[in-house]
N, C-alpha and C positions, 0 to 999 in steps of 0.2 A: 149551608153551603158551606164550600171554602171563602174562601177571602183571598182573592186575587192580588193582596196587597200584606200575603202572611211576612213579619219581622222577623222572623224565626223559620225560615226557612232557608235560608246563607247568602247566597248567589255570587254574585262579584263583585270586587270591590276596588277599587282606585289604589292606588298605593295614600298611604297618607300622610298629606300634608304638613304636618305640623307646620304651619305659618307664623308668630306670635303680627299682633294688631295693632299696639298699642296705642291706647285712645282715650288720652287722659289721665286720670287715676285707677283705666282698666285698661288690660291688657286680654286680647282677642288670640286663642290660636285651634284652627283647623282640625280635627280631630283622622277625619273620612272626608270626602269629597267622593259623588260625581258628576258629570257634565249632562246633561240631556241636553245636544243640537240640534236644531230642525232649520228647514233653510239654506242661505247660504249663508248667515250671518246671528243666526240666534238663539238660546241657547236658556237651561231654565240650569240653575246649581242647588244640589242637595243634598246637606251638611251636615255632618255633627261639628258641633261647635263648643268651646269650654270658656271660659270669664273665670278672675280673678280679675276685684276691683281690692282697690289698698283706700287708706281716709274713714271718713265716717261714714263711711258705707260698703265698711268693706266684706266681704266674702265670696265665695264663690260657684260654680256648680255647670251646667251644660244646659244648650239647650239643639234643637237641629234649627235649620235655618234654610227655605227656598228662598232661591234669586232668581230674578230675570233676567235678560240682559241680549246685547245683543257687541259682535267683536268690529273695533271700528275700523272706518273706509281709508283713513289715511291723511282723512280731508284734517283742516286746519292743527291743533297742536297739540293731538294724540297720534303719535303712531299706530298705521294698520296694522291689525290683528289684537289690538290688546281692549278687550273688556270692558265692558261699557254698563255697569250695572243702575240699572234702573226701579225696578221693583223690587221687597222682600219683604217675605213671612217670618219668624220666630216663632218655633210652641219647646215650649215650655220639657225640659228629655225627662217627663215623670210615666209607670208606667200608664196611669191610670189616661191621664188626656194623651200619651198619645194612639195605645191603645183607644180610645172615643173615636180620636180621628181618623190613623183607618177604615173603624167599620162604621162613621162619616161617606169617608170617601168610596168604597165599598159600595152601599147602598145609591151615593148617586152614579156609579161608573154603570149599575144593572138594568 
């Protein structure tokens, strides 16, 4: 059975966003990102990100992030169309974990 989630098939991809997001002693960078939109206001962001930590916990690496959110309607303090993130899940960017995740997702979708 061929997986519906073959990560080696290429596919289309958005341009890399290379956006720095400093948070404390850790800098995050979005390497690639895809947005899946539904309804008028909802989206899921699928991204590959990297991090570089300094200080006592120095190190660097990559991970995958899935985030669900919606676009602000313009009511309140946030400008209309601003993405608001509600929930997120991160997955280590190792072949073993990614393959297991994709296998599990394929089984659930079958």
